[in-house]
N, C-alpha and C positions, 0 to 999 in steps of 0.2 A: 074854585079850580078843581074840577073833578079828577083830573089826571093825578093830582098829588095825593089823593086818598087811596089810590090803587098801588100796591107795592110791586111795581114793575119797572125797575130802574132802566132796563135796556130800552123799553119803548119810550120812556120819558126823555132819555138822552137822544135817542135816534130821531126825535122830532125836530131837533134844532140844528140847523145848518146855516152857514153863511150863504147868502144868495149873491151870485156874481152879477153885478150891475154893469150896464154899458157906461162909457165914460160920461155920457150926457146926464145920467141919473145920479151921479155921485154927489152926495151932500157934502159941501165943502165948508160947513160951519167950523169956526176956529175957537181957540181959547177954551178947550176942554169940552165943547159940545160934541156929543157922539153922533157921528154920521152913519146911523144905522136905519134900516127900513122900519116903517111903522108896524108892519106885520110881525116882525120879530120882537118888537118892543111891547106888543100888546099884553102878553102874559108874564113874560120873564125877562130879566136882564140877561144879555148874552154872556156877561161875566160869570153868572151863576151856572149857566148851562152851556159850557163851551161845546163847539162842534167836535165831532170825532177827530178831525184833522188837527185840532188845537190841543188834544190830550196827548201827553207823552207816552203813557203806558196803556196797554189794553185793559178793559174792564172785566175781561173774562180770562180764565186760565185755559180755555179751549184754544189750542194753537191754530186750528183751522179758521178761527175768527179773527186772527191777527192780520195786520195790514202793513204794507211797505211804508206807509206814512206814519208809523208809530216807532218810537225810539228803539225798543229792543230788536225789532225786525230789521230796521235800517242798520243798527250797529252790527248785527250778525252778518249781514251782507257785506258791510264795509270791512269787518275783520277778515272775512274770506277773501275780499278783493285785495287787501294789503298783504296778507300773510303768504299767499301763494307766490307772488314775485319775490318776496324776501327769501322764502325757502329755496326757490330756484337759483337766486343770486348766490346763495351759499353753496348749493350743489354744483353750480358752474365752476366755482373756485376749486371744488374737490376734483372735478374732471380735469381741469387744467393742471392741478397739482400732481395728478397721476401721470400726465403727459410729461411735464417738466416743471418742477416747483419754482425754478428761477423765473418762469413767465407768469406766476401768480400776480406779480405787480403790474404786468401788462394789462390784465383784465380790468384794472382800475381806470384805464382809458375810457371804458364804457361809462363809468361813473362820472368822470370829468366832462365828457361830452354831454351827459345828462345834466350836469350842473350849468353848463353854458346854455343848453336848451331850456333849462328851468326858468331863465330870465324871461323868455317869451311865454313859457307854459304857466308862469305865475302872474302874467299880466291880465289879459282878458278872461282866461278861465276862472280866476279868483273873483272877478267881477260878477260871476254867475250867481254867487250867494245873494248879493244885495239886489240884483236885477231880476234874474230868472227865478230866484227863490221867492220873490214877492208874488204869491198866488192870490192875495186878497185884492190887489188893485190891477192886476193884469189877467186877461183871459188866457185860457190854455192855448189857443192858436197864436196869440201874441208871444207867449213864453216859448212855444215851439219855434216860431220864427226867429227869436233871439238865439235859441240853441242852434238852429241850422246855420245862422250867420256866424256864430262863434266857431263852429266846427269847420266851415269852409275857409274862413280867414286864417285860422291856426294851421290848417293843412297846407295852405300856400306858404305861410311863413316857415313851416317845418321843412318843406321841400327846398326853399331858398337856403336855409341854414345848412342842410345836408350837403348841398352842392358846394357851399363855402368850406365845409370841413374837408371834403375830398380834395379840393384845390389847395388847401393849406395844411395837408396832413403832416408834412415834414416839420413845419413850424410848430404845429400843435404838439408833436412828439418831443421836440426839443424842450418844451416847457413842462411836460407832464409824464415823460417816460425816462427812467434812469438810463444813463449813458451805456450801461453794461448790455442792455437788451434793446436799445433804441432802433438800430437799423433793422433788426429782425421783426420789429413791431409795427413797421409802417403799413404793411398790408392789413394788419388787424385794425389799425386806426381808420384806414379807408373803408373797410367793410362796416365798422361800427359807426361811421359817419352818418349813415342813413337811419340810425336809431333816433336821430333828431326828428325825422319825419314821422316814424311810428309813434314816438312819445308825444308828438304834437297832436296827432289824431286821437290817441288814447286819452290824453289828459283833457282835451276839449270835450270828448264824448262823456268821460267820467264826471267832469265838473258839471256839465249841463244836465245830465241825467240824475245826479244826486240832488241838484237843486229842484228838479222836477219830481222828486220823491220816487225815483226809479233806481234805487241802489243795486238792483239785480243786474243792470247793464254792466257796470264795472266788474261785478262778480263774474259775469259771463266772459268778459275779456280776460280776466286773470285766470279763470279755469281753463279756457282754450289755450292760452299761452303756456300755462304750466303743463298741461297734459301733452301737448304737441312737443314741447321742449324735452320733456322727460323721455318720451318714446324715441325721438330722433337721437338724443344724446346716447341713450343706451344702445341703439342700433349702430351708431356711427363712431362715437369717440370714447365709449366706456371701455373698461378693461376686458369686457367680454363682448365686444362689438362684432357685428357681422362682417365677414370678408377678411382679406389679408392685408389691407392697407394700414399704414401707420397714422394714427390720429394726430392732428396738429391743432394749435390754438386758433388758426384761421378757419378750420372747419367748425370749431365751436362758435366763433363769431358769426359765420355764415348761417349756422343753424339758429342762433339766437335772433339774428335779424329777420330771417324768414318767418320764424314763429311770431315775433313781435308784430310784423306787418300783417300776417294772417289774422292774429287775434284782434288787432285794432280794427281791421275791416269787418271782421265777424261781429264785433261789438257794435259797430256803426250800422251794419245791416240789421242786427237784432233790434236796435233802437228805432230805426226807420220803420221796420215791419210791425213792431208792436205799439208804436205811439204815433209816428208822423203819418203813416198811410191811412190811419183810421179817419183822418180829417180830409182825405182826398175825395173828390166827388165820386170817383169810381167805387170807393169802398164805404162811403158814407151810408149809414143805415136809412132806409126809407122811412118817411114820416118824421124825420128830425125837424125840430122847429127852426133851427138855424140854417142859414144859406150855406150849402157845402162849398159853393164856388168862392164865396167871401172868406170862409174859414181856410180854404186851401191857399188863397192869396195871402192871408196873414202869416202863413207858416213859411213863406218863401224868404230866402236870405235877401236882405235889402241894405242899402247904404244907410238908411235912417236907423235901422236896428244896430248896425255897426257903430254908429255915432253914440247911440245910447250906451252900448257896452264900452265904448272907448273912454268915456269920461272917468268912471271908476277904474277901468282897466289900465289907463296910463298911470294912475296913482300906484296900483299894484306893480306895474312894470318898473317904475322908478325905485320902489322899495326893494324889489328883487334884484335889480341891476346893481345897486349899491352893495347889498349884502353878499351877493355871489361874486362880485368883482373882488371884494376884500378877501373872501374865502379862497378864490383861485390864486390870488396874489400870495397868500400864505402857503398854499399847496406847492408853489414853485420853490419855496425855501425848504420844504420837506423833501421833495424829490431830489433837490441838489445835495442832500446829505447822504445819498447812496442807496443802494438796493435794500440793505437790511432795514434801515429806518423806514424807507418808503413802503416796503412789504409789510412791516409791522403796522404802519399807519393804515394800509389798505385792509388788513385783517381787523384792526380796531373799528374801521368804518363798517365792515361786514357785521361785526357784533352789534354796533349801535343802530345801524339801519336795518339789519336783518332780524334782530330780536327786540331791541329796546324800543324802536320807533313804531313797530307795527301797532300795538295797542294805542299809542299816543296819536298816530295819524288817523286810525279808525275812529277814535273818540272825537278827534278834531273835526273830521268830515261830518260826522253825525250831528254834533252840536251846532256846527255852522249852518246846516240845513234848517234845523228847527228854530234857531235864533232868528234866522232870516225870515222864516214864515211868521213868527210872532211879531217881529219888527214891522213887517209889511201889513199885518192885521192891525197893529196899533196906528200906523200912519193912515190906513183906510178909515179907522175909527174917528180920528181927529180931522180927517180931510186931507187928501194928498197934496192940496195946494197950500196947506198950512206950513209955513216955514219957521214960525216962532210960536211953538206950542205953549200952553199954560203949564203950570207946575204938574209934574208927574209924580204920583204917589209911589212910596216904597213898594207897595204891594204890586203895582203895575210893573215897576222896574224888575222886581224879582220874577214876575211872570214872564217877562221878555227874556231874562238871562238864565232862567231855571235850567234849560238844557245844558248850558255851559257848566253850571255847578254840578249837575249830575255827572257829566263827563269828567270833571275835576276829581270828584270823589272816587270814581272808578279808576282813574289814572293813578292816583296815589295807592289804591289798594293793589294794583298790579305791579307798578314800577318799583316800589320799595323792596318786596321780596325778590323780584327779578334781579335787581342790582346786587343784593346780598348774595344770591346764588352765583352770579357771574364772578363776583369778587373772590369768593372762597373756593369755588369748585369749577367754574366753567371757562373762564377766559384763557388761562394758560394751556390746558389740554386741547382746546379748540384751535388755538394759534399753532400749537405744535403739530397737530394733525394736518393743518392746511399747508404750513410752510416746510415741514420736515426739518426745521432748524430750532435747536434749543435757544440760540441767541435771539432769533426773531420772536419766539414764544415768550421769553423773559421780558423783552422790550414791550410786547403787546400787553402782557399782564400788568406790567408797571404802569403803562398808559391808562389802562382801565381802572386800576386801584386808586390812582391819584385823583381822578375826577368823576368816579362813579356817582357820588352823591349829588353832583351838579345836574345829572339827568333827571333827578326827582324834581328839581326846580324847573327844569325844562318842560317836563310833563305838565306841571301846574300852569306855567306861563302860557303854554300853547293853548290850553283850554280857555284860559282867561282872555287870550287874544281873539278868540272867535267872536266875542261880544263886539269888538271893534271891527273885525273883518266883515261881519255880516250886517252891520248897521251903519257905521261911519268910516268908510275906507280912508279918508284923510287922516283921521286920528290914528289908524293903524300905521300909516306912513310916518306920522310924527314920532310914535314910540320906537319904530324900527330905526329911523334916522338917529334918534337920540342914542340908542344902544350901539349902533355901528360907528357913528362919528365920534362919540364921546369916549367909547371904550375900545372897540375893535381896531379902529384906524390907528390910534397912538401905539398900541402894542404891535400892530402889523409893521409899522415903521421901525420899531425897535428890533423886530425879528429880521428885517432887511439889513440893518446897519451893524448888528452885533455878530460876533463870531459864535456860531451855534454848535461848533463841532463837539465841544466838551459837555455842554449842558442844554442841548436843544429842547428837550421836553419840558424843562423848567419854564421856558418862555412860551412854548406852544400850549402848555397846560393852562397858563395864565390867560392866554387868548381864548382858547376854546372853552375851558371850564369857567373862567371868569365871566365871559360874555353871557353864559347861561344864567348865572346868578344875577348879573347886572340887568339882564332882560326881565328877570322875575320882578325885581324891584321897580323897574321901569313900567312894566305892564300894570303892576299894582297901583302905581300913581296915576297913570293915564286912565285906567278903568274907573278909578275913584273920581277923577275930573269929569269923565263922561257921565257918570251917574249924578254928580253934583250939579252939572249944568242943566240936566233934565229935571231934577228935583226942584231946583230953584227957578225954573222957567227961563233960563238964560241961553238955552240951546238955539242955534240957527241951523235948521235942517237943509239938506240938499234939495234942489229942485227935482220934482218928479217928472220924468220924461217917458212917454210911451214909445214902444218899439214899432 
């Protein structure tokens, strides 16, 4: 082998790529036989010389040679995509606090509408990992067709949900806005209702493009949203705004909605112009071996593609519906305790979603994409028609799950010092600045100190859950149901029947903090069973369906 005697690692590695085959050429041998092309197998085993797409980290320190389909680059894009909305969410509370601190609690309506919308946004979009993320067994036109179907379907659902929120604004306010500011908040609720539409488009585009190794698209959405929001907020509702008008929280809601819609459509346009239109016959390069008309047809939204997404999507929908229904049920008990407690809870959420969750969610999205790629490559290797694979070695299991372990290590390295900083120095001053109340600040600081350590377990379990989310969605559903039905539901019932006036946080901390610890143990067990069934050759895989 002459190439091995020449010390040029870049050229040696660059020779080996997986070749995308048509569905008729797939070798469907089973029970451990590798379904690879003879050309690839002539000199080297693909496991020794993985393609560039299969390597997590760049082989060179030259930044200009890095790619979006490598872990560090994808992670940087994802951090940017998650941190900008979190920063703006914090700043928006500062704007409202400068208008009237009593209405800070009203801005949480936007969060609770997002929680309801999340049930739909975590259905089909989370199926993107295991379906659209499989780039070994699906061609790019097929994956784009699935992405377009996902975006169109979610947009229609988001519009329907927004109309429903507008129609039921008063009922929604009764459940999630303290009585002290309820009447004045109805307009805010109606304006914020259409955030369900913008979030549906944004979530669908972000999930699809991350699975397509295009994390720059969500970053473009977040950057546009952040930049436009900041400029308009400073011009219209800040302390040094232009004009003589008096800023109101409804102005803030209108600005936020306009910016969210603009950013969502900007991200959609960016995705279509940089990816989808390249396969259109008018833009297809001359001399291409593939038929541009056929490629264009495969990228169109279809009912068949929707059904492919629907199977794992319904599993994700059921999981999200149970989890968020219990969460909102608990929120009604928090809101009923009055404005002080509800405001403290809202600021606590700003801390955990605005600071704590950003690295966790960025690492989660990055790990999910790469685990799904490796899972799809393994299924292609054994044959996509193989439902009862032979025993899988520990080496192969680690290869599939390595992105999750990398994210887990980084999550621990970030979350532990962050939790310590917030406990001793950050939580109370931040709450005091937002609310303008020492009482609210004390309650918020107490909330954080009592369960801060639980979020380290949350960071770990979230990364471990990517293994199930990107490979076996049913198993992800099972672990979530175990956590929510065996732990959260009993304590939620206790919170409904007990008098919480004197010691509300004692019970709420057991629910929210305890569920994070319970989920950690739960995930540990289910991940272990997932690995054991594959190692022992007892796994029954899902049927592969083309889009």
